C-alpha positions in Angstrom: -30.0 25.2 -40.4 -28.1 27.6 -38.2 -24.9 26.7 -36.5 -24.6 26.9 -32.7 -22.5 30.1 -33.2 -25.1 31.7 -35.4 -27.8 30.8 -32.8 -25.7 32.3 -30.0 -25.1 35.5 -32.1 -28.9 35.8 -32.8 -29.8 35.3 -29.1 -27.1 37.8 -28.0 -28.5 40.4 -30.5 -32.0 39.8 -29.2 -30.9 40.3 -25.6 -28.9 43.4 -26.5 -32.0 45.0 -28.1 -33.9 44.4 -24.9 -31.1 45.6 -22.6 -30.7 48.8 -24.6 -33.9 50.0 -23.0 -32.0 50.3 -19.8 -30.0 53.5 -19.1 -27.6 51.4 -17.0 -26.8 49.1 -19.9 -26.1 52.1 -22.1 -23.7 53.5 -19.5 -22.0 50.1 -19.3 -21.5 50.1 -23.1 -20.0 53.6 -23.0 -17.7 52.9 -20.1 -14.1 52.6 -21.1 -12.4 52.0 -17.8 -11.9 48.3 -17.1 -12.3 48.9 -13.4 -15.5 50.8 -13.8 -16.9 48.3 -16.3 -16.2 45.4 -13.9 -17.9 47.3 -11.1 -20.9 47.9 -13.3 -20.9 44.2 -14.4 -21.2 43.1 -10.8 -24.3 45.3 -10.4 -25.9 44.3 -13.8 -25.4 40.6 -13.2 -28.5 40.8 -11.0 -30.4 41.1 -14.3 -30.7 37.6 -15.8 -30.8 38.9 -19.4 -27.5 40.8 -18.8 -25.9 37.7 -17.3 -26.9 35.6 -20.4 -25.9 38.4 -22.8 -22.4 38.7 -21.1 -21.9 34.9 -21.3 -22.9 34.7 -24.9 -20.8 37.7 -25.8 -17.7 36.2 -24.2 -18.4 32.8 -25.9 -18.9 34.3 -29.3 -15.8 36.5 -29.0 -13.8 33.5 -27.9 -14.9 31.5 -30.9 -14.3 34.3 -33.3 -10.9 35.0 -31.9 -9.9 31.4 -32.3 -10.8 31.5 -36.0 -13.2 28.5 -35.8 
């Protein structure tokens, strides 16, 4: 049985595979500037898959950083 973290990671990976079909998502991943990245996030948030991917990414990173 998978843990909630493992399920979140799997869903995030699935969403990322789908989002990688979008040139805008590729550009987002390549963007280094925090200001530019934030601006791109605001545009990409209109895509439900991106919003979920971003939420899952931040949650997973938070759990991993806490060492749980």
